[in-house]
C-alpha positions as protocol buffer text, in pm:
chain_id: "A"
residue {
  index: 1
  type: MET
  ca { x: -5382 y: 2627 z: 346 }
}
residue {
  index: 2
  type: ILE
  ca { x: -5405 y: 2280 z: 191 }
}
residue {
  index: 3
  type: LYS
  ca { x: -5762 y: 2343 z: 75 }
}
residue {
  index: 4
  type: ILE
  ca { x: -5659 y: 2676 z: -77 }
}
residue {
  index: 5
  type: ALA
  ca { x: -5367 y: 2512 z: -257 }
}
residue {
  index: 6
  type: LEU
  ca { x: -5593 y: 2239 z: -396 }
}
residue {
  index: 7
  type: LEU
  ca { x: -5843 y: 2499 z: -511 }
}
residue {
  index: 8
  type: ILE
  ca { x: -5572 y: 2694 z: -692 }
}
residue {
  index: 9
  type: LEU
  ca { x: -5444 y: 2373 z: -854 }
}
residue {
  index: 10
  type: THR
  ca { x: -5795 y: 2279 z: -969 }
}
residue {
  index: 11
  type: CYS
  ca { x: -5849 y: 2622 z: -1122 }
}
residue {
  index: 12
  type: ALA
  ca { x: -5514 y: 2600 z: -1298 }
}
residue {
  index: 13
  type: LEU
  ca { x: -5597 y: 2260 z: -1445 }
}
residue {
  index: 14
  type: SER
  ca { x: -5936 y: 2381 z: -1560 }
}
residue {
  index: 15
  type: ALA
  ca { x: -5778 y: 2680 z: -1728 }
}
residue {
  index: 16
  type: ASN
  ca { x: -5522 y: 2460 z: -1903 }
}
residue {
  index: 17
  type: SER
  ca { x: -5798 y: 2237 z: -2037 }
}
residue {
  index: 18
  type: TYR
  ca { x: -5921 y: 2526 z: -2252 }
}
residue {
  index: 19
  type: ALA
  ca { x: -5578 y: 2631 z: -2379 }
}
residue {
  index: 20
  type: ASP
  ca { x: -5424 y: 2500 z: -2697 }
}
residue {
  index: 21
  type: THR
  ca { x: -5148 y: 2243 z: -2659 }
}
residue {
  index: 22
  type: TYR
  ca { x: -4809 y: 2305 z: -2819 }
}
residue {
  index: 23
  type: LYS
  ca { x: -4576 y: 2026 z: -2927 }
}
residue {
  index: 24
  type: TRP
  ca { x: -4215 y: 2126 z: -2993 }
}
residue {
  index: 25
  type: VAL
  ca { x: -3859 y: 1994 z: -2989 }
}
residue {
  index: 26
  type: ASP
  ca { x: -3578 y: 2169 z: -2804 }
}
residue {
  index: 27
  type: GLU
  ca { x: -3212 y: 2203 z: -2910 }
}
residue {
  index: 28
  type: LYS
  ca { x: -3130 y: 1870 z: -2741 }
}
residue {
  index: 29
  type: GLY
  ca { x: -3394 y: 1683 z: -2942 }
}
residue {
  index: 30
  type: VAL
  ca { x: -3634 y: 1644 z: -2650 }
}
residue {
  index: 31
  type: THR
  ca { x: -4005 y: 1667 z: -2738 }
}
residue {
  index: 32
  type: HIS
  ca { x: -4219 y: 1888 z: -2513 }
}
residue {
  index: 33
  type: TYR
  ca { x: -4596 y: 1934 z: -2471 }
}
residue {
  index: 34
  type: THR
  ca { x: -4696 y: 2267 z: -2315 }
}
residue {
  index: 35
  type: ASP
  ca { x: -4995 y: 2498 z: -2296 }
}
residue {
  index: 36
  type: GLN
  ca { x: -4768 y: 2799 z: -2366 }
}
residue {
  index: 37
  type: PRO
  ca { x: -4601 y: 2893 z: -2697 }
}
residue {
  index: 38
  type: PRO
  ca { x: -4254 y: 2739 z: -2729 }
}
residue {
  index: 39
  type: PRO
  ca { x: -3939 y: 2948 z: -2675 }
}
residue {
  index: 40
  type: PRO
  ca { x: -3737 y: 3091 z: -2964 }
}
residue {
  index: 41
  type: GLY
  ca { x: -3523 y: 2829 z: -3132 }
}
residue {
  index: 42
  type: ALA
  ca { x: -3774 y: 2546 z: -3087 }
}
residue {
  index: 43
  type: THR
  ca { x: -3824 y: 2322 z: -3389 }
}
residue {
  index: 44
  type: LYS
  ca { x: -4107 y: 2104 z: -3521 }
}
residue {
  index: 45
  type: VAL
  ca { x: -4365 y: 2325 z: -3352 }
}
residue {
  index: 46
  type: GLU
  ca { x: -4723 y: 2201 z: -3369 }
}
residue {
  index: 47
  type: GLN
  ca { x: -5026 y: 2370 z: -3220 }
}
residue {
  index: 48
  type: LYS
  ca { x: -5299 y: 2129 z: -3115 }
}
residue {
  index: 49
  type: LYS
  ca { x: -5638 y: 2297 z: -3116 }
}
residue {
  index: 50
  type: LEU
  ca { x: -5910 y: 2163 z: -2889 }
}
residue {
  index: 51
  type: THR
  ca { x: -6209 y: 2010 z: -3064 }
}
residue {
  index: 52
  type: ASN
  ca { x: -6578 y: 2083 z: -3007 }
}
residue {
  index: 53
  type: SER
  ca { x: -6599 y: 1779 z: -2780 }
}
residue {
  index: 54
  type: VAL
  ca { x: -6366 y: 1951 z: -2530 }
}
residue {
  index: 55
  type: ILE
  ca { x: -6482 y: 2313 z: -2545 }
}
residue {
  index: 56
  type: GLY
  ca { x: -6703 y: 2396 z: -2248 }
}
residue {
  index: 57
  type: THR
  ca { x: -6575 y: 2102 z: -2042 }
}
residue {
  index: 58
  type: THR
  ca { x: -6325 y: 2030 z: -1767 }
}
residue {
  index: 59
  type: MET
  ca { x: -6058 y: 1772 z: -1848 }
}
residue {
  index: 60
  type: PRO
  ca { x: -5956 y: 1544 z: -1559 }
}
residue {
  index: 61
  type: TYR
  ca { x: -5586 y: 1526 z: -1479 }
}
residue {
  index: 62
  type: ALA
  ca { x: -5553 y: 1159 z: -1585 }
}
residue {
  index: 63
  type: LEU
  ca { x: -5696 y: 1242 z: -1927 }
}
residue {
  index: 64
  type: GLN
  ca { x: -5461 y: 1537 z: -1960 }
}
residue {
  index: 65
  type: GLN
  ca { x: -5165 y: 1305 z: -1903 }
}
residue {
  index: 66
  type: THR
  ca { x: -5294 y: 1059 z: -2162 }
}
residue {
  index: 67
  type: VAL
  ca { x: -5338 y: 1338 z: -2415 }
}
residue {
  index: 68
  type: LYS
  ca { x: -4984 y: 1454 z: -2341 }
}
residue {
  index: 69
  type: ASN
  ca { x: -4828 y: 1109 z: -2382 }
}
residue {
  index: 70
  type: PHE
  ca { x: -5049 y: 976 z: -2664 }
}
residue {
  index: 71
  type: PRO
  ca { x: -5196 y: 1267 z: -2861 }
}
residue {
  index: 72
  type: VAL
  ca { x: -5471 y: 1172 z: -3102 }
}
residue {
  index: 73
  type: THR
  ca { x: -5484 y: 1305 z: -3457 }
}
residue {
  index: 74
  type: VAL
  ca { x: -5745 y: 1209 z: -3714 }
}
residue {
  index: 75
  type: TYR
  ca { x: -5709 y: 1282 z: -4085 }
}
residue {
  index: 76
  type: VAL
  ca { x: -6050 y: 1326 z: -4247 }
}
residue {
  index: 77
  type: ASN
  ca { x: -6227 y: 1530 z: -4511 }
}
residue {
  index: 78
  type: ASP
  ca { x: -6573 y: 1530 z: -4663 }
}
residue {
  index: 79
  type: CYS
  ca { x: -6561 y: 1155 z: -4722 }
}
residue {
  index: 80
  type: GLY
  ca { x: -6920 y: 1099 z: -4608 }
}
residue {
  index: 81
  type: GLU
  ca { x: -7048 y: 843 z: -4361 }
}
residue {
  index: 82
  type: VAL
  ca { x: -6715 y: 677 z: -4289 }
}
residue {
  index: 83
  type: CYS
  ca { x: -6554 y: 1006 z: -4178 }
}
residue {
  index: 84
  type: ASN
  ca { x: -6863 y: 1097 z: -3977 }
}
residue {
  index: 85
  type: SER
  ca { x: -6844 y: 759 z: -3802 }
}
residue {
  index: 86
  type: ALA
  ca { x: -6476 y: 816 z: -3724 }
}
residue {
  index: 87
  type: ARG
  ca { x: -6546 y: 1153 z: -3566 }
}
residue {
  index: 88
  type: GLY
  ca { x: -6849 y: 1015 z: -3385 }
}
residue {
  index: 89
  type: LEU
  ca { x: -6648 y: 740 z: -3215 }
}
residue {
  index: 90
  type: LEU
  ca { x: -6397 y: 989 z: -3075 }
}
residue {
  index: 91
  type: ASN
  ca { x: -6670 y: 1227 z: -2961 }
}
residue {
  index: 92
  type: ARG
  ca { x: -6870 y: 950 z: -2790 }
}
residue {
  index: 93
  type: ARG
  ca { x: -6565 y: 849 z: -2591 }
}
residue {
  index: 94
  type: GLY
  ca { x: -6491 y: 1212 z: -2506 }
}
residue {
  index: 95
  type: ILE
  ca { x: -6142 y: 1196 z: -2655 }
}
residue {
  index: 96
  type: PRO
  ca { x: -5969 y: 1528 z: -2736 }
}
residue {
  index: 97
  type: PHE
  ca { x: -5825 y: 1505 z: -3085 }
}
residue {
  index: 98
  type: THR
  ca { x: -5670 y: 1717 z: -3356 }
}
residue {
  index: 99
  type: GLU
  ca { x: -5852 y: 1703 z: -3687 }
}
residue {
  index: 100
  type: LYS
  ca { x: -5653 y: 1754 z: -4005 }
}
residue {
  index: 101
  type: ASN
  ca { x: -5769 y: 1773 z: -4364 }
}
residue {
  index: 102
  type: PRO
  ca { x: -5532 y: 1624 z: -4623 }
}
residue {
  index: 103
  type: GLU
  ca { x: -5670 y: 1864 z: -4882 }
}
residue {
  index: 104
  type: ASN
  ca { x: -5440 y: 2118 z: -4717 }
}
residue {
  index: 105
  type: PRO
  ca { x: -5096 y: 2079 z: -4883 }
}
residue {
  index: 106
  type: LYS
  ca { x: -4904 y: 2081 z: -4555 }
}
residue {
  index: 107
  type: GLU
  ca { x: -5133 y: 1826 z: -4389 }
}
residue {
  index: 108
  type: GLN
  ca { x: -5133 y: 1619 z: -4707 }
}
residue {
  index: 109
  type: SER
  ca { x: -4755 y: 1590 z: -4681 }
}
residue {
  index: 110
  type: GLU
  ca { x: -4784 y: 1484 z: -4315 }
}
residue {
  index: 111
  type: LEU
  ca { x: -5037 y: 1216 z: -4404 }
}
residue {
  index: 112
  type: ALA
  ca { x: -4826 y: 1088 z: -4693 }
}
residue {
  index: 113
  type: ALA
  ca { x: -4529 y: 1052 z: -4457 }
}
residue {
  index: 114
  type: LEU
  ca { x: -4741 y: 845 z: -4215 }
}
residue {
  index: 115
  type: THR
  ca { x: -4899 y: 622 z: -4479 }
}
residue {
  index: 116
  type: ARG
  ca { x: -4608 y: 590 z: -4723 }
}
residue {
  index: 117
  type: GLY
  ca { x: -4764 y: 807 z: -4987 }
}
residue {
  index: 118
  type: SER
  ca { x: -5133 y: 723 z: -4949 }
}
residue {
  index: 119
  type: ASN
  ca { x: -5386 y: 1002 z: -4908 }
}
residue {
  index: 120
  type: ALA
  ca { x: -5684 y: 776 z: -4831 }
}
residue {
  index: 121
  type: VAL
  ca { x: -5890 y: 880 z: -4529 }
}
residue {
  index: 122
  type: PRO
  ca { x: -5979 y: 841 z: -4251 }
}
residue {
  index: 123
  type: VAL
  ca { x: -5649 y: 779 z: -4075 }
}
residue {
  index: 124
  type: LEU
  ca { x: -5606 y: 767 z: -3697 }
}
residue {
  index: 125
  type: GLN
  ca { x: -5279 y: 844 z: -3520 }
}
residue {
  index: 126
  type: VAL
  ca { x: -5255 y: 762 z: -3149 }
}
residue {
  index: 127
  type: GLY
  ca { x: -4909 y: 852 z: -3026 }
}
residue {
  index: 128
  type: ARG
  ca { x: -4688 y: 668 z: -3276 }
}
residue {
  index: 129
  type: SER
  ca { x: -4952 y: 415 z: -3383 }
}
residue {
  index: 130
  type: VAL
  ca { x: -5116 y: 476 z: -3720 }
}
residue {
  index: 131
  type: LEU
  ca { x: -5438 y: 307 z: -3835 }
}
residue {
  index: 132
  type: ARG
  ca { x: -5546 y: 340 z: -4198 }
}
residue {
  index: 133
  type: GLY
  ca { x: -5917 y: 322 z: -4271 }
}
residue {
  index: 134
  type: PHE
  ca { x: -6197 y: 314 z: -4015 }
}
residue {
  index: 135
  type: GLU
  ca { x: -6257 y: -10 z: -3829 }
}
residue {
  index: 136
  type: GLU
  ca { x: -6430 y: 63 z: -3500 }
}
residue {
  index: 137
  type: SER
  ca { x: -6291 y: -235 z: -3311 }
}
residue {
  index: 138
  type: GLN
  ca { x: -5933 y: -156 z: -3417 }
}
residue {
  index: 139
  type: TRP
  ca { x: -5968 y: 211 z: -3326 }
}
residue {
  index: 140
  type: ASN
  ca { x: -6112 y: 119 z: -2987 }
}
residue {
  index: 141
  type: THR
  ca { x: -5824 y: -119 z: -2922 }
}
residue {
  index: 142
  type: ALA
  ca { x: -5564 y: 145 z: -3005 }
}
residue {
  index: 143
  type: LEU
  ca { x: -5737 y: 399 z: -2781 }
}
residue {
  index: 144
  type: ASP
  ca { x: -5772 y: 146 z: -2497 }
}
residue {
  index: 145
  type: GLU
  ca { x: -5404 y: 55 z: -2511 }
}
residue {
  index: 146
  type: ALA
  ca { x: -5311 y: 423 z: -2491 }
}
residue {
  index: 147
  type: GLY
  ca { x: -5517 y: 456 z: -2173 }
}
residue {
  index: 148
  type: TYR
  ca { x: -5810 y: 659 z: -2299 }
}
residue {
  index: 149
  type: PRO
  ca { x: -6142 y: 611 z: -2115 }
}
residue {
  index: 150
  type: LYS
  ca { x: -6408 y: 396 z: -2283 }
}
residue {
  index: 151
  type: THR
  ca { x: -6675 y: 655 z: -2205 }
}
residue {
  index: 152
  type: SER
  ca { x: -6655 y: 1031 z: -2176 }
}
residue {
  index: 153
  type: VAL
  ca { x: -6521 y: 1165 z: -1847 }
}
residue {
  index: 154
  type: LEU
  ca { x: -6537 y: 1527 z: -1957 }
}
residue {
  index: 155
  type: LEU
  ca { x: -6736 y: 1735 z: -1711 }
}
residue {
  index: 156
  type: LYS
  ca { x: -6969 y: 1998 z: -1848 }
}
residue {
  index: 157
  type: GLN
  ca { x: -6923 y: 2332 z: -1679 }
}
residue {
  index: 158
  type: PRO
  ca { x: -7246 y: 2489 z: -1546 }
}
residue {
  index: 159
  type: ALA
  ca { x: -7398 y: 2760 z: -1759 }
}
residue {
  index: 160
  type: LYS
  ca { x: -7330 y: 3110 z: -1639 }
}
residue {
  index: 161
  type: ALA
  ca { x: -7626 y: 3296 z: -1492 }
}
residue {
  index: 162
  type: LYS
  ca { x: -7759 y: 3580 z: -1704 }
}
residue {
  index: 163
  type: PRO
  ca { x: -7643 y: 3913 z: -1557 }
}
residue {
  index: 164
  type: PRO
  ca { x: -7917 y: 4150 z: -1436 }
}
residue {
  index: 165
  type: ALA
  ca { x: -8034 y: 4415 z: -1679 }
}
residue {
  index: 166
  type: SER
  ca { x: -7842 y: 4741 z: -1660 }
}
residue {
  index: 167
  type: ARG
  ca { x: -8004 y: 5074 z: -1584 }
}
residue {
  index: 168
  type: ASP
  ca { x: -7984 y: 5175 z: -1950 }
}
residue {
  index: 169
  type: GLU
  ca { x: -8162 y: 4853 z: -2056 }
}
residue {
  index: 170
  type: LYS
  ca { x: -8436 y: 4910 z: -1798 }
}
residue {
  index: 171
  type: ASP
  ca { x: -8483 y: 5271 z: -1912 }
}
residue {
  index: 172
  type: ALA
  ca { x: -8500 y: 5161 z: -2276 }
}
residue {
  index: 173
  type: LYS
  ca { x: -8763 y: 4895 z: -2196 }
}
residue {
  index: 174
  type: SER
  ca { x: -8970 y: 5145 z: -1995 }
}
residue {
  index: 175
  type: GLY
  ca { x: -8951 y: 5399 z: -2280 }
}
residue {
  index: 176
  type: ALA
  ca { x: -9064 y: 5138 z: -2533 }
}
residue {
  index: 177
  type: GLU
  ca { x: -9365 y: 5044 z: -2319 }
}
residue {
  index: 178
  type: SER
  ca { x: -9460 y: 5412 z: -2273 }
}
residue {
  index: 179
  type: ALA
  ca { x: -9436 y: 5476 z: -2647 }
}
residue {
  index: 180
  type: GLY
  ca { x: -9656 y: 5174 z: -2718 }
}
residue {
  index: 181
  type: ALA
  ca { x: -9924 y: 5297 z: -2477 }
}
residue {
  index: 182
  type: LYS
  ca { x: -9926 y: 5645 z: -2638 }
}
residue {
  index: 183
  type: ALA
  ca { x: -9956 y: 5493 z: -2986 }
}
residue {
  index: 184
  type: ALA
  ca { x: -10251 y: 5281 z: -2877 }
}
residue {
  index: 185
  type: GLU
  ca { x: -10421 y: 5587 z: -2723 }
}
residue {
  index: 186
  type: ALA
  ca { x: -10370 y: 5789 z: -3040 }
}
residue {
  index: 187
  type: ALA
  ca { x: -10526 y: 5510 z: -3249 }
}
residue {
  index: 188
  type: GLY
  ca { x: -10841 y: 5519 z: -3033 }
}
residue {
  index: 189
  type: ALA
  ca { x: -10789 y: 5181 z: -2874 }
}
residue {
  index: 190
  type: PRO
  ca { x: -10949 y: 5143 z: -2528 }
}
residue {
  index: 191
  type: THR
  ca { x: -10695 y: 5169 z: -2250 }
}
residue {
  index: 192
  type: GLY
  ca { x: -10922 y: 5111 z: -1945 }
}
residue {
  index: 193
  type: PRO
  ca { x: -11277 y: 5043 z: -1825 }
}
residue {
  index: 194
  type: ALA
  ca { x: -11368 y: 5413 z: -1836 }
}
residue {
  index: 195
  type: ASP
  ca { x: -11290 y: 5433 z: -2208 }
}
residue {
  index: 196
  type: ILE
  ca { x: -11510 y: 5142 z: -2312 }
}
residue {
  index: 197
  type: ALA
  ca { x: -11837 y: 5259 z: -2477 }
}
residue {
  index: 198
  type: ARG
  ca { x: -12141 y: 5132 z: -2291 }
}
residue {
  index: 199
  type: THR
  ca { x: -12510 y: 5147 z: -2398 }
}
residue {
  index: 200
  type: ASP
  ca { x: -12774 y: 5124 z: -2126 }
}
residue {
  index: 201
  type: ALA
  ca { x: -13082 y: 4918 z: -2212 }
}
residue {
  index: 202
  type: PRO
  ca { x: -13414 y: 5112 z: -2206 }
}
residue {
  index: 203
  type: GLN
  ca { x: -13611 y: 5066 z: -1885 }
}
residue {
  index: 204
  type: SER
  ca { x: -13963 y: 4920 z: -1906 }
}
residue {
  index: 205
  type: PRO
  ca { x: -14239 y: 5121 z: -1741 }
}
residue {
  index: 206
  type: SER
  ca { x: -14372 y: 4988 z: -1412 }
}
residue {
  index: 207
  type: PRO
  ca { x: -14727 y: 4843 z: -1391 }
}
residue {
  index: 208
  type: ALA
  ca { x: -14837 y: 5138 z: -1177 }
}
residue {
  index: 209
  type: GLU
  ca { x: -14749 y: 5380 z: -1455 }
}
residue {
  index: 210
  type: THR
  ca { x: -14941 y: 5192 z: -1727 }
}
residue {
  index: 211
  type: ALA
  ca { x: -15265 y: 5102 z: -1534 }
}
residue {
  index: 212
  type: PRO
  ca { x: -15581 y: 5297 z: -1650 }
}
residue {
  index: 213
  type: VAL
  ca { x: -15717 y: 5561 z: -1413 }
}
residue {
  index: 214
  type: ALA
  ca { x: -16089 y: 5519 z: -1317 }
}
residue {
  index: 215
  type: PRO
  ca { x: -16308 y: 5832 z: -1350 }
}
residue {
  index: 216
  type: ALA
  ca { x: -16406 y: 5999 z: -1025 }
}
residue {
  index: 217
  type: SER
  ca { x: -16768 y: 5938 z: -914 }
}
residue {
  index: 218
  type: THR
  ca { x: -17007 y: 6234 z: -884 }
}
residue {
  index: 219
  type: ALA
  ca { x: -17222 y: 6239 z: -568 }
}
residue {
  index: 220
  type: PRO
  ca { x: -17576 y: 6397 z: -595 }
}
residue {
  index: 221
  type: VAL
  ca { x: -17611 y: 6731 z: -429 }
}
residue {
  index: 222
  type: GLN
  ca { x: -17908 y: 6750 z: -190 }
}
residue {
  index: 223
  type: GLN
  ca { x: -18111 y: 7075 z: -188 }
}
């Protein structure tokens, strides 16, 4: 029973790792993080979408707790190498994060509230800590203090085996091969050894057939 319970718990955690995370505040002012949509009446609802670094992976429980307590948000746009470096650092460490673009009016307002009116990117938010500009050592320090792993602990899920071809697919493939053979036969292409034209070389006559024949001798007739 214990093994079955652990298996069910593992499956549940794996399933949650693919779901979006919802952040919302209840009527008492308590902030919640759930994998299900918040109930009616919830305020300050935010939906955290998983990034490409998380899709297709299994998130360990410890990392799930860190994400819950210190969610990571990065504000970037097409700012070139510096924004690419910011994303690359988070992806190398296997850190789930929410990416926001301040060119969106709503996300621009959120960024301005964090940076006191500045819209310069990139900006990293780890829990309540906000770092303006990209400095790798400072970003690593903030992530370390929040409890994020230094290297990726995300486990890639094995690729699913390709299902066997259905009967319809097999029939379609067989029909295509049969049609190809008929087309080749109609075009006069050889389909087997019996159809290949073959020319026999002329046989040379044997020495016995070409040797001259000596005339027969005539014996004298005695009277």
